Each structure stands twice: as structure tokens, then as C-alpha cells.
C-alpha positions in Angstrom: 32.6 24.0 -45.8 32.3 20.3 -45.3 29.4 18.7 -43.4 30.5 16.8 -40.3 28.7 13.6 -39.3 29.1 12.0 -35.9 28.8 8.2 -36.2 27.9 6.0 -33.3 30.4 3.2 -34.2 29.4 0.9 -31.4 25.7 0.6 -32.2 23.9 -2.1 -34.2 24.1 -5.8 -34.4 27.7 -5.7 -35.8 29.1 -2.5 -34.3 32.5 -1.3 -35.6 32.9 -4.3 -38.0 30.3 -2.6 -40.1 30.2 1.1 -39.2 34.0 1.8 -39.6 34.3 0.1 -43.1 31.1 1.9 -44.1 32.6 5.3 -43.1 35.8 4.5 -45.0 34.0 3.5 -48.1 31.7 6.6 -47.9 34.7 9.0 -47.5 36.4 7.4 -50.6 33.3 8.3 -52.6 32.4 11.7 -51.2 34.7 14.6 -50.7 32.3 17.1 -49.1 31.9 15.4 -45.7 33.9 14.7 -42.6 33.3 11.9 -40.1 33.8 11.7 -36.4 34.0 8.1 -35.2 32.5 7.8 -31.7 33.2 4.8 -29.5 35.9 2.8 -27.9 39.2 4.1 -29.4 41.1 0.8 -29.3 38.3 -1.0 -31.2 37.9 1.7 -33.8 41.7 1.9 -34.4 41.8 -1.9 -34.9 39.1 -1.6 -37.6 40.9 1.3 -39.3 44.1 -0.6 -39.4 42.3 -3.5 -41.0 41.0 -1.1 -43.6 44.5 0.3 -44.0 43.3 3.8 -43.2 44.7 6.2 -40.6 42.9 9.0 -38.8 43.0 12.4 -40.6 41.3 15.8 -40.4 38.4 14.2 -42.3 38.3 11.1 -40.2 38.6 11.7 -36.5 38.1 9.5 -33.4 36.1 10.7 -30.4 36.3 8.6 -27.3 33.3 7.2 -25.6 33.7 4.6 -22.8 30.2 3.0 -22.7 28.0 1.1 -25.1 24.2 1.0 -25.2 23.0 -2.6 -25.6 20.4 -3.4 -28.3 18.0 -4.8 -25.7 18.7 -2.2 -23.0 16.0 -0.2 -21.4 15.9 3.3 -23.0 15.3 5.0 -19.6 18.3 3.1 -18.0 20.5 3.9 -21.0 19.5 7.6 -20.8 20.0 7.8 -17.1 22.9 5.5 -16.5 25.2 5.7 -19.6 26.0 9.4 -20.1 29.3 8.5 -21.8 27.8 6.0 -24.2 28.9 6.2 -27.9 25.3 7.0 -28.8 24.9 9.9 -26.3 28.4 11.4 -27.1 27.6 11.4 -30.8 24.3 13.2 -30.1 26.1 15.7 -27.8 28.5 16.5 -30.7 25.5 17.6 -32.7 24.2 19.7 -29.8 27.6 21.4 -29.4 27.8 22.1 -33.1 30.9 20.1 -33.6 28.9 17.8 -35.9 25.8 18.7 -37.9 24.3 15.2 -37.9 24.4 11.9 -36.0 24.0 8.4 -37.5 23.4 5.3 -35.3 22.4 1.7 -35.8 21.9 1.3 -32.1 18.9 0.7 -29.8 16.0 2.6 -31.4 14.2 3.4 -28.1 17.4 4.7 -26.5 18.2 6.8 -29.6 14.8 8.4 -29.6 14.8 9.1 -25.9 18.4 10.4 -25.8 18.0 12.5 -28.9 14.8 14.1 -27.6 16.4 14.8 -24.2 19.6 16.2 -25.5 18.5 18.1 -28.7 14.9 19.0 -27.8 12.2 19.4 -30.4 11.9 22.3 -32.9 9.4 25.1 -32.0 5.9 24.0 -32.7 6.8 20.3 -32.8 5.5 18.2 -29.9 7.1 14.8 -30.7 9.8 13.6 -33.1 8.7 11.0 -35.6 10.6 8.3 -37.4 10.3 8.6 -41.2 11.4 5.8 -43.5 11.6 5.6 -47.3 9.8 2.6 -48.9 10.0 1.5 -52.5 6.7 1.7 -54.6 5.5 1.0 -58.1 6.1 4.6 -58.9 9.4 5.1 -57.1 9.3 5.6 -53.4 7.2 7.0 -50.6 8.0 8.4 -47.1 6.1 6.8 -44.2 5.9 8.3 -40.7 5.7 7.6 -37.8 7.3 4.2 -37.7 7.3 3.6 -34.0 8.5 6.6 -32.1 4.9 7.5 -30.9 2.4 4.8 -30.2 -0.4 7.1 -29.1 -0.9 10.3 -31.1 -3.4 13.1 -31.2 -4.8 14.6 -34.4 -2.4 17.5 -34.0 0.6 15.2 -33.8 -0.5 13.5 -37.1 -0.8 17.0 -38.6 2.8 17.8 -37.5 4.0 14.5 -39.0 2.4 15.5 -42.3 4.1 18.8 -42.2 7.5 17.3 -41.4 7.2 14.6 -44.1 6.2 17.1 -46.7 9.0 19.5 -45.8 11.5 16.6 -45.9 10.6 15.8 -49.4 10.4 19.4 -50.6 13.8 20.1 -49.1 15.7 16.9 -50.1 14.0 16.1 -53.4 12.9 19.6 -54.6 9.2 18.5 -54.8 7.4 21.6 -53.8 3.9 20.1 -53.5 4.3 16.5 -52.3 1.0 14.7 -51.8 0.0 13.6 -48.2 -2.1 10.5 -47.5 -3.5 9.6 -44.1 -3.4 5.9 -43.5 -6.9 4.6 -42.6 -9.2 1.6 -42.9 -11.0 3.1 -45.8 -10.9 6.1 -48.2 -14.2 7.5 -47.1 -14.2 10.5 -44.8 -16.5 8.7 -42.3 -14.0 5.9 -41.8 -11.6 5.6 -38.9 -11.5 6.5 -35.3 -12.1 10.0 -34.0 -8.4 10.9 -33.9 -7.9 10.0 -37.6 -11.1 11.8 -38.6 -9.9 14.9 -36.8 -6.5 14.6 -38.3 -8.0 14.4 -41.8 -9.8 17.7 -41.0 -6.7 19.4 -39.8 -4.7 18.2 -42.8 -7.4 19.3 -45.2 -7.2 22.8 -43.8 -3.4 23.0 -43.4 -2.5 24.2 -46.9 -0.6 20.9 -47.6 -1.3 18.9 -50.7 -3.6 16.5 -48.8 -4.8 13.6 -51.0 -7.1 12.2 -48.3 -7.5 8.9 -46.6 -5.5 6.0 -48.1 -5.4 2.3 -47.3 -2.5 -0.1 -46.6 -2.3 -1.3 -50.2 -1.8 2.3 -51.3 1.6 2.5 -49.7 3.3 0.3 -52.3 1.2 1.6 -55.1 2.8 4.9 -54.5 -0.5 6.7 -54.3 1.0 9.5 -52.3 4.5 10.9 -51.6 4.0 10.9 -47.8 2.0 8.4 -45.7 1.0 9.7 -42.2 0.1 7.4 -39.4 0.7 6.8 -35.7 3.7 4.8 -34.6 1.7 1.7 -33.7 0.1 1.4 -37.1 3.2 2.4 -38.9 5.4 -0.1 -37.2 2.9 -3.0 -37.7 2.7 -2.1 -41.4 6.4 -2.0 -41.8 7.1 -5.3 -40.0 4.3 -7.0 -41.9 5.8 -5.8 -45.2 9.2 -7.2 -44.1 7.6 -10.5 -43.3 5.8 -10.8 -46.6 9.1 -9.9 -48.4 10.9 -12.6 -46.5 8.2 -15.2 -47.2 8.2 -14.5 -51.0 12.0 -14.7 -51.1 11.9 -18.0 -49.3 9.1 -19.4 -51.6 11.0 -18.3 -54.7 14.3 -20.0 -53.6 12.4 -23.2 -52.7 10.7 -23.4 -56.0 13.8 -22.8 -58.1 15.6 -25.6 -56.0 12.8 -28.1 -56.2 14.3 -30.3 -59.0 16.8 -30.3 -61.8 14.4 -28.6 -64.2 13.6 -25.7 -61.9 17.2 -25.2 -61.1 17.9 -24.9 -64.8 15.0 -22.5 -65.1 16.4 -20.5 -62.3 19.8 -20.3 -64.0 18.1 -18.9 -67.2 16.0 -16.5 -65.2 19.0 -15.3 -63.0 19.5 -11.9 -64.9 15.8 -11.0 -64.3 16.0 -12.2 -60.7 19.2 -10.2 -60.0 17.6 -7.1 -61.6 14.6 -7.5 -59.4 16.8 -7.8 -56.3 18.6 -4.6 -57.2 15.3 -2.8 -57.7 13.9 -3.7 -54.3 17.2 -3.9 -52.4 16.2 -2.7 -48.9 19.8 -1.5 -48.3 19.2 1.4 -50.7 16.5 2.7 -48.4 18.4 2.3 -45.1 18.2 5.2 -42.7 15.1 6.4 -40.9 15.0 10.1 -40.2 14.1 11.2 -36.7 12.3 14.4 -37.7 11.3 17.3 -35.4 14.5 17.6 -33.4 16.9 20.6 -33.3 19.5 18.5 -35.1 19.7 15.8 -37.8 19.5 12.2 -36.4 19.4 9.1 -38.6 18.6 5.7 -37.4 20.2 2.9 -39.4 18.8 -0.6 -39.3 20.5 -2.6 -36.6 21.4 -5.4 -39.0 22.6 -3.1 -41.8 25.8 -4.1 -43.6 28.5 -1.6 -44.6 26.8 -0.9 -47.9 23.4 -0.1 -46.3 25.0 2.0 -43.5 26.7 4.1 -46.2 23.2 5.1 -47.4 22.3 6.2 -43.9 25.3 8.5 -43.8 24.4 9.9 -47.2 20.8 10.6 -46.0 22.2 12.5 -43.0 24.4 14.7 -45.2 21.5 15.4 -47.7 19.2 16.5 -44.9 21.9 18.9 -43.5 22.8 20.3 -46.9 19.1 20.9 -47.8 18.5 23.1 -44.7 15.6 20.8 -43.7 15.5 21.9 -40.1 15.0 25.6 -40.9 12.4 24.6 -43.5 10.4 22.6 -41.0 10.5 25.4 -38.5 9.2 27.9 -41.1 6.4 25.6 -42.2 5.3 24.7 -38.7 5.2 28.4 -37.8 2.6 28.9 -40.4 0.2 26.5 -38.8 -2.7 27.7 -36.6 -2.3 26.9 -32.9 -4.3 24.0 -31.7 -4.8 23.8 -27.9 -5.1 20.0 -27.9 -1.4 19.8 -28.9 0.1 20.8 -25.5 -2.7 19.2 -23.5 -2.2 15.7 -25.0 1.6 15.6 -25.1 3.1 13.6 -22.3 6.1 15.4 -20.9 9.5 13.6 -20.6 9.8 10.9 -18.0 11.2 11.7 -14.6 14.2 9.6 -15.5 14.8 11.8 -18.5 14.6 14.9 -16.4 17.2 13.6 -14.1 19.5 12.4 -16.9 
């Protein structure tokens, strides 16, 4: 049986100009998946005609009359746009018509809407954004990347469980190592939440490496890096800024004079190989873990090639049975009273949505 993915065609910086060609390219390369294109039908049909593709049983259009803006308030999007392409795509997952949703739209709105519509898995208080980053040894998963700014130690434990289960499900790594992002490796380092989280992870049965520092992320010291959303988002954006700076410096140096231009021409095979190795598009698609459905957040500026990787990630997570594996692993954890007491319930706006 094919896996069906609902794609929010209207989300992202480029909307259907990227999402529809990405879907067409993905279906050409993969026979075990079906796609539901969610959005404004006229716009989607125009893009399909441009790609010389017609709707089919594997490629269906599902109408949605509204679009969530990239800078729109998540609460207003949740309350006021119940027929947005984002929400309709998520509703398709809830109804079972689709097994996963992929969107490049407003991150805050996607998190709020997904949590409201799908709810969290038993034993999970908050969903977390997990992203794959390249490392010296291959790649690592980092979570949370911004879904939760303030976290308790119990939440960080749950992030560790979800990250480890994601890897064991998708990559068949039965004992992935878990690192807790901190300001030092010593157990005495960090604030009280991080110290308590380290204690919980140490006694969880997970393969807990211990505290790691920021430079360990790209060393590939551990398979999973756990942190709260504030720290994780700062680390990610800092990394992106450094990468952009190095790329700019490299171009400037190779263009400095005739000699450096000639050196750049000679070095072009090495440079191109390096670009392929660290191509961020290969890692596109952040997993919103902990929900009763698979939701993948694509980067808003992703091109069609990168968006295709987000679709592939959604299919892999469904095929691996990741949701059931997370539920089973979380059920094995001891109950910690602080979990329910520190978790802020959904906003009033969400309750009225």
C-alpha cells in the first residue's frame, strides 16, 4: 500500500512555484508514494500544466481557500484561518486520508496548528523540532530547534527519547548516543534544569553520552543532541551565519585578482565536491516529533530539490513506524510529576479554534 503525503502547496517563500515541481520530480523518482496537493486549485493546476503533468490517482488536488502568511501570528492563523492550506493538510493526516504532512510555511503556525489538530502522543508533553546537521563523522540530529523556548528537565528527557527513537526507527541504529548540550562536559556545569535533565537521561536506559559543548555538534560526538528550543535555535542560526560568512570570504578571495581567479578555476573540482558534501538542501526537513501524526517542516526558502528531501523524510518516518516506536519507548519511562505541572496548556485561542 502506498504512503500518502499531504503537501501544503501554498506555504514557504515561493509557494506552488517550488512545491508543485518538487512533488512532480519526487513522484517520477518514487513509485511507493501518493501526494495530495493542498491549496488554491487554480494556482496548483497552472503549475501542473507548466510541468506538463495532469492530476492522477497518485497526484490529487485538495482545495483550500486560505493561505497562512509567513509573518502571520500563529494564534491568529489558528483561530482565523480554518480553511488554510496548512490546516487542511494537517486535517487530512488526522482523518487518515494522508499519513504525513509537509509544509514550508510559517513555523509557529505549523507547530500550533499541528499540536491543536493532531494532539501529542501519550506521555509526550510537547512536540519538538528535530533537524539533521552534517558532521565530520556523517550527521547528527538536534532537537529542539525552536518549538519550545522554556523546557523542564522532563521535557529534555522526552526530547532525548524521541530523537533516539527517530534514529533507531529510520536508520536502524539500535543504540544511538545522546548528548545534552551544555556549557561544559563536567556534571557540575549548567543550570539546574540541565543538571536535572542529565540525571534523568543517565537513568533512562538510553545510551547517554553525557554533557557536550557546542563544538561537539559538528564533530559528530553523539548521534543526538538535546537542548531547549532557545539554545537550539541560536546554535542553528549561528551555524548558518558562519557558513554564509565563510562562503562569502571564499568567493571574495578567489575573485581578488587574475591569479586568484585562475587558482579558483584549478580548484573548482575540489570546491564543487565540498559544496556537494555540505549542501544544506540534502538535510532539508525538520521533523515535528511527538504528535499523533508525521509532520515535516521544510525550510521556507527551500528550492524544489530541497523540498523533495522533506517529502522523502516524511515517507521514511511513516514507513519506519516511528510513531508507534516513540509511544512504546515513552511508556517505559518512569512517571515524573514535574512533567504535567510545568507544561503550559494550549492558549485560549487554540481552545476556541
